[in-house]
C-alpha positions in Angstrom: -9.3 55.4 12.2 -11.7 54.1 14.8 -13.5 52.0 12.1 -10.2 50.6 10.9 -9.2 49.6 14.5 -12.6 48.1 15.2 -12.4 46.1 11.9 -8.9 45.0 12.6 -9.8 43.9 16.2 -12.7 41.9 14.8 -10.6 40.1 12.2 -7.9 39.2 14.8 -10.5 37.9 17.2 -12.1 35.8 14.5 -8.7 34.3 13.4 -7.7 33.5 17.0 -11.1 31.8 17.6 -10.8 29.9 14.3 -7.2 28.7 15.0 -7.7 28.0 18.6 -10.8 25.9 19.2 -13.8 24.3 17.7 -16.5 23.6 20.3 -18.6 20.6 19.5 -20.7 18.2 21.6 -19.5 19.9 24.7 -15.8 19.1 24.0 -13.1 21.6 23.3 -11.2 20.6 20.2 -8.1 22.2 18.6 -8.7 23.3 15.0 -5.5 21.4 14.1 -7.2 18.2 15.2 -9.6 18.5 12.3 -6.7 19.1 9.9 -4.7 16.2 11.3 -7.7 13.8 11.2 -8.5 14.9 7.6 -4.9 14.4 6.4 -4.8 11.0 8.1 -8.1 10.0 6.6 -6.8 10.8 3.1 -3.5 8.9 3.7 -5.2 5.8 5.2 -7.9 5.6 2.6 -5.4 5.9 -0.2 -3.1 3.2 1.4 -6.1 0.9 1.9 -7.1 1.2 -1.7 -3.5 0.4 -2.9 -3.4 -2.6 -0.6 -6.5 -4.2 -2.1 -4.8 -5.8 -5.1 -1.9 -7.6 -3.4 -4.1 -8.6 -0.5 -6.8 -10.1 -2.7 -4.5 -11.7 -5.2 -1.9 -13.2 -2.8 -2.9 -12.6 0.8 -3.0 -15.5 3.2 -5.7 -16.0 5.8 -3.8 -13.9 8.3 -3.4 -11.0 5.8 -7.1 -11.2 4.7 -8.3 -11.2 8.2 -6.2 -8.1 9.1 -7.4 -6.4 5.9 -11.0 -6.9 7.0 -10.1 -5.4 10.4 -8.4 -2.5 8.6 -11.6 -1.9 6.6 -13.6 -1.7 9.8 -11.0 0.7 11.3 -11.3 3.0 8.3 -15.1 3.1 8.7 -15.0 3.6 12.4 -12.6 6.6 12.1 -14.8 8.1 9.4 -17.8 7.9 11.8 -15.7 9.7 14.5 -14.9 12.5 12.0 -18.6 12.8 11.2 -19.2 13.1 15.0 -16.5 15.8 15.2 -14.5 13.4 17.5 -11.3 14.2 15.8 -8.9 12.9 18.4 -10.7 9.6 18.5 -10.4 9.4 14.7 -6.7 10.2 14.8 -6.2 7.3 17.3 -8.1 4.9 15.1 -6.2 6.0 12.0 -2.8 5.4 13.8 -4.0 2.0 14.8 -4.8 1.3 11.1 -1.3 2.4 10.1 0.3 -0.1 12.5 -2.0 -2.8 11.1 -1.1 -1.7 7.6 2.6 -2.2 8.4 2.0 -5.8 9.6 -0.1 -6.6 6.5 2.7 -5.4 4.2 5.4 -7.2 6.2 3.5 -10.5 5.8 2.7 -9.9 2.2 6.3 -9.1 1.3 7.5 -12.4 2.6 5.0 -14.3 0.6 5.8 -12.2 -2.5 9.5 -13.0 -2.2 8.8 -16.7 -1.8 6.5 -16.9 -4.8 8.9 -14.8 -6.9 11.8 -17.1 -6.2 9.6 -20.2 -7.0 8.6 -18.7 -10.4 12.2 -17.8 -11.1 13.5 -21.3 -10.3 10.7 -23.1 -12.1 11.2 -20.9 -15.2 14.9 -21.7 -15.3 14.1 -25.4 -15.3 11.5 -25.0 -18.0 13.7 -22.9 -20.3 17.1 -24.3 -19.6 17.4 -25.3 -23.3 17.1 -21.6 -24.2 20.0 -20.4 -22.0 22.0 -19.5 -25.1 19.2 -17.1 -26.3 20.6 -13.7 -25.4 17.3 -12.2 -24.5 16.2 -15.1 -22.3 19.5 -15.1 -20.5 19.3 -11.4 -19.9 15.8 -11.8 -18.5 17.0 -14.5 -16.1 19.7 -12.2 -14.8 17.3 -9.3 -14.4 14.7 -11.5 -12.7 17.4 -12.7 -10.2 18.7 -9.1 -9.6 15.2 -7.9 -8.7 14.9 -10.8 -6.2 18.1 -9.7 -4.6 16.8 -6.1 -4.5 13.5 -7.2 -3.0 15.3 -9.0 -0.2 17.4 -5.9 0.5 14.2 -3.8 0.6 12.7 -6.3 3.1 15.7 -6.0 5.4 15.2 -2.2 5.2 11.5 -2.8 6.0 10.5 -1.1 2.8 7.7 -3.6 2.2 5.9 -1.8 -0.5 9.2 -1.7 -2.5 9.5 -5.4 -1.9 6.2 -6.0 -3.7 7.1 -3.7 -6.6 10.5 -5.3 -7.2 9.0 -8.8 -6.9 6.5 -7.8 -9.6 9.3 -6.7 -11.9 11.2 -10.0 -11.3 8.1 -12.0 -12.1 7.5 -10.0 -15.2 11.0 -10.9 -16.5 10.6 -14.5 -15.6 7.2 -14.7 -17.4 8.4 -12.7 -20.4 11.3 -15.2 -20.9 8.7 -17.7 -22.0 7.5 -15.4 -24.8 11.1 -14.7 -25.8 11.7 -18.5 -26.0 8.5 -18.8 -28.1 6.8 -20.9 -25.5 3.3 -20.4 -24.0 3.2 -18.9 -20.5 2.0 -21.6 -18.0 -1.6 -21.0 -16.8 -0.5 -20.9 -13.2 1.1 -17.5 -13.8 -2.1 -15.9 -15.0 -2.7 -14.4 -11.5 0.9 -13.0 -11.5 0.4 -11.4 -14.9 -2.7 -9.6 -13.5 -1.0 -8.7 -10.3 2.0 -7.3 -12.2 -0.4 -4.9 -13.9 -1.9 -4.1 -10.4 -5.2 -5.7 -11.4 -7.4 -8.1 -9.4 -7.3 -11.7 -10.7 -10.7 -13.1 -11.3 -11.1 -16.9 -11.2 
């Protein structure tokens, strides 16, 4: 019985110490800080990777500058984790997430503008094929996705804006193929981006 109580007391003490604090570099840190920092690191690094394609394909100078800043923030936060400065890392990751929002907000506006331009230009190019049922259907679907993208922008769901713009552009571009006409070269970047790939000049 004594051995059991001693063992139980040891386990409880160990669990309390583990859950309560981690002492590092003279600072007292909550164990949850490490968990929070690790979760934020995974989220931010994933978001940063996803952001690469739209930024590099269609980002303006403002977006690309912020993207570079975001890269530096990701690295700085990783250094703080390596130094066991988890609260500092959390603060940096939260700063990145605010910047991430601004980047996507700017990107979504540019995506909508380009998508509308492609849709309108395609309608002009293929007006003689308006009686082709498939081409006509693609025009309607392209337009509907532009409408949906604008609604998503109003709701500040900027990642959805990009996805619906990609769908719209795909319908516009595919309408050339249905009409039996070659896709204009200026849409090669959009084709790559629709597939979530980087366009190489």
